[in-house]
KOLTOR-590925 format. One record per residue (C-alpha): y, z, x. Coordinates in steps of 0.02 Angstrom, whole numbers, plus 50000, padded with zeros to 5 digits. Each point is the difference from the previous one (the first is absolute). Layout:
BEGIN
YZX/...
//
This chain:
BEGIN
489404759250944/500994994049849/499525015649899/500535011250143/501634990450017/500405001849815/499575018550008/501235002450142/501354991149901/499715011349849/500015015850106/501564994550093/500894995749838/499545016949925/500625009450154/501624990050000/500295004149816/499735018550035/501194999950149/501294990649897/499965013349864/500215014650119/501374991050097/500954995949841/499795017749934/500675006950165/501504988449989/500325005149820/499985018850034/501044998550159/501294989749906/500195010249841/499545018050046/501125011650100/499585018450027/498854999549849/501274992449881/499724983049921/501394987149983/499554994849823/501684991349977/499654988150144/498214996749943/500604996349823/501284987550065/498674990550097/498225003149942/499204986550108/499195011850127/499395011949865/499314986049891/499104992050147/499165016650041/499515003349819/499184982849997/499065003850161/499415016749930/499354991149846/499034986750097/499475010550150/498144998250034/499135016450040/498294991950007/499185005750160/501505010450052/499605016250090/500505017049931/501515001950114/500714983149951/499755003949816/500855016850023/501514992750091/500164986049872/499955011849851/501285012050074/501244985850026/499574992449832/500355016449910/501705002350083/500524981949972/499455000249818/500915016449969/501594991450062/499634985149887/499765011549851/501765006750028/500804983150037/499284992649840/501025012849900/501455002950118/501245008249986/499135016449958/500305017850060/498195005350010/498264992649987/499825011049847/501364989649915/498624986949988/498705004549870/498315004250077/500574993250168/498385004550088/498804994849861/500714986949882/500464986350122/498514990650070/500124989850159/498744988250077/499275007350159/498754989250094/499584991049839/499825015749892/501225006649870/500475018250024/501395012849983/500735010150142/498975015049948/498404989949997/500394992950172/500295017450071/498785011049906/498564988449958/499994987750145/500865006650156/499705018750001/498154999849947/499674987350137/500835010250138/500075018449946/501525001350115/501335012849946/501244991950121/500214986449869/501115011949903/501304998750139/500034981050011/499864994549818/501775000849933/500375001649814/501824993850005/500745017549980/501065011150113/498705013750015/498644988050054/499674999450186/501234987950078/499464981949992/499624992950172/501054985750067/498434991550064/498344993849934/498365008950029/498844988650099/498125001150032/500105000250189/501065015950008/499715007449827/499295017050047/501395003150126/501324994749873/499275011849869/499975014550123/501794996950056/500664998049823/499105015749938/500705010050146/501744993249966/499945004549815/499305017550027/501375003850127/501374993749883/501095014849947/500304991949831/498154997949965/499415017050064/501415012449968/500055016050101/501295013849979/499575015450102/498245004149944/500164990849835/499094983549991/500124986649867/498964984350005/499924983849902/499114999949833/498864986950077/499035014750070/499775006649824/499564983549918/498764995150135/499475017350060/498154995750008/500344985350116/500825011350129/498655013449984/498564987850017/499655005850177/499815018049941/501685005350071/501545005949904/501534989449963/500995010250127/498654996450131/500154981549962/501905000250016/500005010550159/498794988150085/501424987250004/501515011350022/500895003050164/500445017449939/498695008549889/500595006449831/500525018450007/498955005249850/498404995749908/500955002249837/500964985549928/500794993149842/500454982649939/501734992449986/500404988949851/499564981850030/501524988650000/499564983949910/501674991650037/499814982550070/499784998750188/501414987450020/
//
């Protein structure tokens, strides 16, 4: 009985820690993000919420966590740590003002040191093979998909990813249509194989989520704007 009791305490404590992280992340994004823009000035003036989340990301225990929980945790961790990377050097006009922004800075994520690129490309994407990640991981630039003002949570993760992907691919700034001319984000060039993994074309992938299908199978890329998403 004692062993069972202790086990229940450990499980309950772990679940509470997980819920605390997602609740705090949700509060952070809802406080500092509006229509995809981040209030870096306000965060810089009071870093307490950001620092608390960074500490939770560092100490978060993924032992025994299911794939969905890991996925939700890593999405939020990436977006929070991208904000931290900017705040640590703020004021800047672009993440590219910070040398090797995505590779040089290493953060602690669930006890492991890694850069943003390692978190995305070596941990999160290989685990999930989900191209929708490209619409929820936000690189602190204007041309990135707009940062959500909420946290991604395990219980509703798939629905959140579907809704966010649909929102992004119906955004006239992200998918630009003029008559029969179509220009899409360079994300579709950089990660082309991810979107073609099902054997369909990039246009097929985009049209699956669009309310109005694109008028042509031909498209170009507009220049990525690396200005800060502030």
